[in-house]
C-alpha positions as CSV (number, residue, x, y, z in Angstrom):
1,M,-63.8,53.1,106.4
2,K,-62.3,55.6,104.0
3,R,-64.9,54.6,101.3
4,W,-67.7,55.2,103.9
5,L,-66.4,58.7,104.8
6,W,-66.1,59.5,101.1
7,T,-69.7,58.4,100.4
8,L,-71.0,60.5,103.4
9,T,-69.1,63.6,102.2
10,L,-70.5,63.2,98.7
11,L,-74.1,62.9,100.0
12,L,-73.7,65.9,102.2
13,S,-72.3,67.9,99.3
14,C,-75.2,67.0,97.1
15,T,-77.7,67.9,99.8
16,S,-76.1,71.2,100.3
17,R,-76.0,72.1,96.6
18,S,-79.6,70.9,96.3
19,G,-80.7,73.0,99.3
20,S,-79.0,76.1,97.9
21,A,-80.7,75.7,94.6
22,D,-84.1,75.2,96.3
23,E,-83.5,78.4,98.3
24,R,-82.6,80.3,95.2
25,R,-85.8,79.0,93.4
26,A,-87.9,80.0,96.5
27,A,-86.4,83.4,97.0
28,P,-88.7,86.3,95.8
29,P,-87.5,88.2,92.9
30,A,-85.5,91.3,93.7
31,A,-87.5,94.5,93.9
32,S,-87.0,96.8,91.0
33,A,-84.9,99.9,91.8
34,W,-87.0,102.9,92.8
35,S,-86.7,106.0,90.7
36,P,-87.8,109.4,92.1
37,S,-90.3,111.5,90.3
38,A,-89.5,114.9,89.0
39,A,-91.5,116.4,91.9
40,A,-89.5,114.4,94.4
41,V,-86.2,115.5,92.9
42,A,-87.4,119.1,93.0
43,L,-88.6,118.9,96.6
44,Q,-85.2,117.5,97.7
45,A,-83.4,120.2,95.8
46,S,-85.7,122.7,97.5
47,Y,-85.0,121.3,101.0
48,D,-81.2,121.4,100.3
49,E,-81.3,125.0,99.2
50,E,-83.3,126.1,102.2
51,A,-81.1,124.2,104.6
52,A,-78.1,126.2,103.1
53,G,-80.0,129.5,103.7
54,R,-80.9,130.1,100.1
55,V,-84.6,130.7,100.0
56,E,-85.0,132.1,96.5
57,P,-83.2,129.1,94.9
58,S,-85.2,126.8,97.1
59,L,-88.4,128.3,95.6
60,A,-86.9,128.3,92.1
61,A,-86.3,124.5,92.3
62,L,-90.1,124.1,92.6
63,D,-91.1,126.7,90.1
64,A,-89.0,124.9,87.5
65,L,-91.4,122.0,87.5
66,P,-93.9,121.7,84.7
67,A,-97.2,123.4,85.6
68,A,-99.1,120.1,86.1
69,Q,-96.6,118.8,88.6
70,R,-96.3,122.2,90.3
71,E,-100.0,122.1,91.3
72,G,-99.5,119.1,93.5
73,Y,-100.4,119.4,97.2
74,L,-96.8,119.1,98.6
75,V,-95.3,121.4,96.1
76,Q,-97.9,124.1,96.7
77,L,-97.7,123.7,100.5
78,R,-94.0,124.2,100.3
79,R,-94.3,127.1,98.0
80,G,-96.7,128.8,100.4
81,W,-94.1,128.4,103.2
82,L,-91.2,129.7,101.1
83,L,-93.1,132.6,99.7
84,E,-94.1,133.7,103.2
85,K,-90.4,133.5,104.3
86,L,-89.7,135.9,101.4
87,G,-92.4,138.3,102.6
88,R,-94.5,137.7,99.5
89,H,-97.8,137.4,101.4
90,E,-100.3,137.5,98.6
91,E,-98.5,134.8,96.6
92,S,-98.1,132.7,99.8
93,A,-101.8,132.9,100.5
94,A,-102.6,131.9,96.9
95,A,-100.2,128.9,97.1
96,Y,-101.8,127.7,100.3
97,G,-105.1,128.1,98.6
98,R,-104.1,125.9,95.7
99,A,-102.8,123.3,98.2
100,V,-106.3,123.3,99.9
101,L,-107.8,122.7,96.5
102,A,-105.5,119.8,95.9
103,D,-106.4,118.2,99.3
104,A,-109.6,119.6,100.8
105,A,-109.5,117.3,103.9
106,A,-106.0,118.5,105.1
107,V,-105.7,121.2,107.8
108,E,-102.0,122.0,107.5
109,A,-102.4,124.1,104.3
110,R,-105.2,126.1,106.0
111,L,-103.0,126.6,109.1
112,G,-100.2,127.8,106.8
113,A,-102.6,130.3,105.1
114,L,-103.4,132.0,108.4
115,V,-99.9,133.5,108.5
116,P,-99.9,135.5,105.2
117,L,-103.6,136.3,105.6
118,A,-102.9,137.9,109.0
119,A,-99.9,139.7,107.6
120,L,-102.2,141.1,104.9
121,R,-104.8,142.1,107.6
122,R,-107.4,140.1,105.8
123,W,-109.2,139.4,109.1
124,S,-112.5,138.1,107.7
125,D,-110.5,135.6,105.7
126,V,-108.5,134.6,108.8
127,E,-111.7,134.1,110.7
128,S,-113.1,132.0,107.8
129,V,-110.0,129.8,107.4
130,A,-109.6,129.3,111.2
131,R,-113.2,128.1,111.5
132,Q,-112.6,125.7,108.6
133,V,-109.7,124.3,110.5
134,L,-111.8,124.0,113.7
135,E,-114.5,122.1,111.8
136,R,-111.9,119.5,111.0
137,D,-109.7,119.7,114.2
138,P,-111.7,121.3,117.0
139,G,-108.7,121.1,119.4
140,S,-106.3,123.1,117.2
141,Y,-104.6,125.7,119.4
142,T,-103.3,127.6,116.4
143,A,-106.7,128.0,114.8
144,Q,-108.3,129.0,118.1
145,I,-105.8,131.8,118.9
146,R,-105.8,133.1,115.3
147,L,-109.6,133.2,115.4
148,A,-109.5,135.1,118.7
149,W,-107.1,137.6,117.3
150,A,-109.1,138.0,114.1
151,L,-112.2,138.7,116.0
152,Y,-110.4,141.3,118.1
153,S,-109.0,142.9,114.9
154,L,-112.6,143.0,113.5
155,A,-113.6,144.9,116.6
156,R,-115.9,142.1,117.7
157,W,-114.7,142.4,121.3
158,S,-117.2,140.2,123.0
159,D,-116.7,137.3,120.6
160,S,-112.9,137.8,121.0
161,E,-113.1,137.8,124.8
162,A,-115.1,134.6,124.7
163,A,-112.6,132.9,122.4
164,Y,-109.7,134.0,124.5
165,R,-111.5,132.9,127.7
166,R,-112.1,129.4,126.3
167,L,-108.4,129.1,125.4
168,A,-107.3,130.4,128.8
169,T,-109.3,127.6,130.4
170,L,-107.3,125.1,128.4
171,Y,-104.0,126.9,128.6
172,P,-104.0,128.8,131.9
173,A,-100.2,129.4,131.8
174,D,-100.3,131.0,128.3
175,A,-99.5,134.7,128.8
176,E,-100.4,135.6,125.2
177,V,-103.9,134.1,125.6
178,R,-104.4,135.9,128.9
179,S,-103.1,139.2,127.5
180,G,-105.4,138.9,124.5
181,R,-108.4,138.4,126.8
182,A,-107.4,141.4,129.0
183,W,-107.2,143.6,125.9
184,A,-110.7,142.5,124.8
185,L,-112.0,143.3,128.2
186,L,-110.5,146.7,128.1
187,K,-112.1,147.3,124.6
188,L,-115.4,146.3,126.1
189,G,-115.1,149.1,128.7
190,K,-114.5,146.7,131.6
191,S,-111.4,148.5,132.8
192,A,-111.3,147.1,136.4
193,E,-111.7,143.5,135.2
194,A,-109.1,144.2,132.5
195,A,-106.6,145.7,135.0
196,A,-106.9,142.6,137.2
197,A,-106.4,140.4,134.1
198,F,-103.3,142.3,133.1
199,V,-101.9,141.9,136.6
200,E,-102.4,138.2,136.3
201,V,-100.3,138.2,133.1
202,L,-97.6,140.3,134.8
203,E,-97.5,137.9,137.7
204,M,-96.6,135.2,135.2
205,S,-94.4,137.3,132.9
206,P,-93.3,140.5,134.7
207,R,-91.7,142.0,131.5
208,H,-94.6,141.3,129.2
209,A,-94.7,144.6,127.3
210,L,-98.3,144.4,126.0
211,A,-99.5,143.6,129.5
212,Q,-97.6,146.5,131.0
213,E,-99.1,148.8,128.3
214,G,-102.5,147.4,128.9
215,L,-102.4,147.8,132.6
216,R,-101.5,151.5,132.3
217,A,-104.3,152.0,129.8
218,A,-106.8,150.1,132.1
219,R,-105.8,152.2,135.2
220,A,-106.1,155.4,133.2
221,A,-109.6,154.5,132.0
222,R,-110.9,153.9,135.6
């Protein structure tokens, strides 16, 4: 009896060792350790600096990269963002432009560029870039409202009113959209219609300063 138990234990032990060896032979080789690129390291350093409220060092972390790596899409996109936060509108617009060159299909760099271009009052450029976005993403709210404002700023009141009206159909509770349309109506000389539109805005947002101002102007023009 003892001899039988000893034989069974030995067999089980051999089977176990054999199975472990088979499993080790069948196991896939361990993946090699990932090593971040210089651009990835710089991006992380940039994120960390910005999170700590240090925008200049956040930008400097990217600008320290070699020129070839600095021209990548992500780096230029982020440079555009940081430069705009610093109020450096021309440089921000240029960085977003380089990001567009790096990835012509993307819309986010174009959307980013709309901010510094508007700050610079380059309304024709805002119109052009907004239309580029809408070619790629027809439903973009940001591009549509920036386009409507650019048209207004270019004194193309009728086109602006139509753009705001389309947006108001899609976003009827958007006070900014409705106010923009009311101002376009006022510029078109439609003071009664503009006054009614301003009242609609104030019914939604009673303290809306631009709507209050617009209503006074529309009533004075009647």
